N, C-alpha and C positions, 0 to 999 in steps of 0.2 A: 172157792176163790184160790187163785194161785198165790205163791209167796209174795208176789208184788204185781199189782195191776199196771204199774207205770210203764209207759210205752216209749216216750221220747222227751227230750228237753228242747224247748224252743227258746231262742235268745234274741235279744235286741241290744247290740253294742251301740248305744246311743251316745250323743255328745255329752261328756261329763258323767255318764251313768251307764253301768252295765246291768241289764235286767234279764232274768231267766225265769222260766216256768216249767215244771215237770208235769206232763200230761199223761192221763191214764188211757187205757185201751178203749174208753168210751169218748175220748176227746175232752174230758173234764180237767180243769186246772186243779192240781193237788198240792203243789209246793211252790213257793216263790223265793226268789233271791234277787237282791240288788246291792250294788256297790257303787258309791259315789266317789269321784276323784280317786284318791288312793287311801281310802279310809281304813285299809288293813293296818296302817301304821298309826291310826288314831283311836281305834276302839278295840275292845276285846270281843272275840267271837268263840262260840263253843268249839272245842277240839284244839284250841291253841295252847301250846306249852311255852311258858315264859318265866323269867326270873321275877322274884318278889321278895320283899322284906317284911317281917312281922313287926307291926306297929303296936298292937295291944291285944291281949287275950280277952275273950268274952266267954269265960267258962260256963256261965249260967245259960249261954245261948249255944254252947257246944261248938265253939270255933274261935276264930281270931280275925281281927281286921288287919289287912295287909296293904302295902303299896307296891304295885307292880313296877317293873323297869320302864314301863311306858308312862309312869308318873300318875297313874290312876288308882283310886282306892278300890278294894274288892273285899269280899268276905270269904274266909277260908274255913271250910267245914272240917272239924277234927273230932275224933272219938276221945282222944286223950292228947295231951301236949307232946307225948312221945319224945321228950328231951328237947323240944324246941324252946328257944328263949326269945324275948323281945329283942328286936334288932337283927335277928338271924336272917341270912339270905338263903332262899331255897327255890326250887323249881316247882311251879304249880300248873295244873291242867284246868283251863276254864271250862266249866260245865254249863253255865248260863250267862248270857250277856246282861249288862246293866239295863234296867228299864226305869220308867218314871218312879222316883222315890226308892228304888231298890239298887243296891250295888251288884256288880257282877259277882257270881259265885264260883268258887274254885275248890279243888282238892289237891292234896300233895301229889305231885307227879312221881311215878315210879322211876327208879334209877334207869337212866338211859332212854326214858320214854321220849319219843319224838312226836310232836303234834303236827297238825296241818300247817302248811306254809302260807296259806291264804284263806280268806273267808270263802271263796268260791270252791277251793279244794275241800274244805270242811263240809260245805253244803252238799256237794256231790257225794261225799263219803257218807253223809247221813241219809241218803236215799237208798232204799232197798234196791240192790242191783244197779245203783247209780252209775258206777264206772262203765257198765255195759250199754247204757242208754245212748242211742244216736242223738245227735244235735243238728238243728238247722235254724236258719234265720226265719223269724215270723213276727215282725214288730206289731202287727195288728192283733194277733192272738195274745201276745204278751201284754199289750195295753189293756185288752179286755179282761185278762186275768187279774191285773192289779185293780181295775175298777171293781170287779166282783168282790175282792177282799175288803173293800171299803163299804159294802152294802150292809144296812141293818136288817134287811129282809131278803131272803133268797127263796127261789121257787123249788118245790119238790118235783121230782121227775114225772109223777103221775097226777099232779094237781095239788094245790095247797101251798102253804108257805111255812118257812121257819123265820121267826123273829128273834134276833140276837140282841140282848140287852145287857151290856156290861154294868156292873156295880163295883163299888170299892172292894167288896169281899169275894165276888164270884161273877161268872158269866151265866145269866139266865137265858134259856132257849125255850121259846113257846112254839107249839105246833098249832097251825091254823089250817083247818080243812074246809073252809068256806068254798062252796062251788065244786068240790071234788065229788066225782061219781064213784060209787062202790057197790059191790055185790056181796051176798052172803050175810051171815049173822053179824051182829054188832061186835062180837068177840073176834071173829075172823077179820073184819075190817080194821079193828083196833090193832090187831097183831100186824097186819100188812102195813098200815100207816106207821106204826111204831118202828118196825124194822127199817122202812125207807127213811123215816125222819132221823133215826139214830145213825144210819150210814151217811146221810147227807151232812148231819151235824159233825161227824167225825172228820169228813173231808174238809169242811169249812175250818175246823180247828187246826188241822194240819196245814191248810193253805195259809192261814193267818198267823201261824206261830203262837197260838194261844196256849197258855198253861194255867196251872192253878186249879181252883174249884169250879166245877161245872154242874149245873142243874138243868136237866131236860124235862119239861112238863109234857108227859105223854098223854095221848088220847086213850080213854078207857072204853070198855072194861078189859083189863088184862089179867088173865089167870097166871099162876106161877110159871107154867111152861112158856107161855107167850112172853112174860116179862123177862125170862132168862134168854129167850131168843132175841129180844130187843137189846139186852145188855151185850150179848155175844156179837151181834151185828156191829155195835158201836166199837167194841174192843178190836174185833177182827179187821174192820175197815181202817181204823187209825193205825194199828200195828203194821198194816201192809204199806203204809205211806210214810211212817216216821219211826225212828229208833228210840224216841223218847218213851220213858216208862209211863204206863197208864194203869189206873185202877178204876173199876166201875162196879156199882151195886145194881141189882135188878130193881125195877121201879117199885116204890113203896106202895102201901095201901092207898096213898093219895095220888099215885101215878107219877111220882117224882123220881127220876133216875139221877143219882148222884155219882159224880166221877171226879177224879183227881189226875191231872196231867203234869208230868215233870216239865219244868221250865227249860228252855234252851235258848234260841235266838230271841231277841227283843221282838215283840209283836210288830208286824208290818205296819199297822195303822199308827202305832206310837212313833215309829221312825219317820213317818210321812206327814204327820199332823201335829198341831200344837195341843195344849191342854183343853182347848175349847172344841177340838175336833176339826178345825180348819186347816187346810194345807199350809205348811210352813212356807216362808218366802223362798227358801232354797228349792222346795218341791215345785213351786210355781215357776221359778226360773228355769229349772231343768225341763219342765213341760213345754216351755217356750222354745228351748233348744230343740226338742223333738219336733215341735211344730215347724220351725224354720228348716229343720232337716227334711221334712216331708215336702215343704214348699220348694226348697232348693232342688230336690231330686226331680220334681215335676217341671221345673223351669230352669233348665241348665245354664242359661246365661243371665238370669235375673239377679239383681242386687237387692239386699234386704236390710231392714233396720229393725232392731228390737227396741221398742219404746217401753220403758219399765217404770212402774209405779214406785213411789218412795221406798216401801219395804223391800220390794223385789230388787230395785237398784242397789239397796243396801246389801242384799245378799250377793249381788254381783261384785260390789266393791270389796266385800269380805274375802272373796277368792278371785280377785281380779286377774292376777297373773295366771292362775289355772284356767279361768274362763277364757281369757284372751288366747292362751295357747291352744285350747280345744277348738275355739272358733277358727283360728288360723289354720290348724291342721285339717279340719273338716271342710272348711269353706273358702280357704284362701282369704281374699279381701272382699268377699261378697256379702259379709254380714257385719254390720256395725251396731254399737250399743249406745243409747242415749237415755237420760232420765226423762220421765213423763210424770212429774210429781203430782199434778192435779188431774191426771187421766188414768185410763185403764192400761193394763199390760197388752201390748199389741205387737204382731209381726206385720211390718209394713213393707211394701215394695218401694224402692227408691231409684 
């Protein structure tokens, strides 16, 4: 495998949301990015350098709680206090974004260290050879990649499935080979399936921005050499797609391969859905913006109305000035918005 299999970046500069996907040389989606409105000024992203003030030390946890100049809390990892005092102002480098129930994580920035100026710049910098990748518009492929990142089950290239099941402690990945045809001994088939499953799992983890503890339940029997090949496929594939640190063990006697991935960006699904796994009202609102964009492009003189359910209309009101600006810039006066409290969200002709 080359140092990076990434081939290009596909983008969709949609109304209210900029979305991108890095594609490998097999046409597979490997990394995702999205930015809504101007959230570079509202959230921390990996690679960002900004000022912060020490609020309280947590020596037993090896760090301190800080408040950044953006007004958000974060956790600063420290080996020692190094002369720092509570209330002191310093520059920090964001290593991992905040996610559910977890603060953003930072380290002390080096003197003169300059971070990424935008989340998009940081994302491109995190791609192996990212700066050299060509870019082109492809809204359909971008949409399909985001849909894939939300699937609980994905297909293996030569048959079978991976089932991804998050728990509070870890992400469990099960290999299902029902209906898959194979040749050779049981050991040879287990090795082939294991390598394919490990590579596919690594791509999915990079695609979804998943970190933390991972357990892959491999198909047996795997001898020591085959187990090491499975581990190597997992590490090599992930490292070719992401700069995040990764550690993995060969499958145990029970066929379980354990891995640990450094956290970076908040997982895609957490940013798009609520705690129950349903799309947030803002996610639904922006999907309607993309729908009306498609309809308006196909019908150049038509007028449209967005009829919004109560929660989605609430998301519109929360950012009404930004929404109205986007709709005016993209569609002139062709798109209006109205509440539809007792009905579904719809794009209507008017």
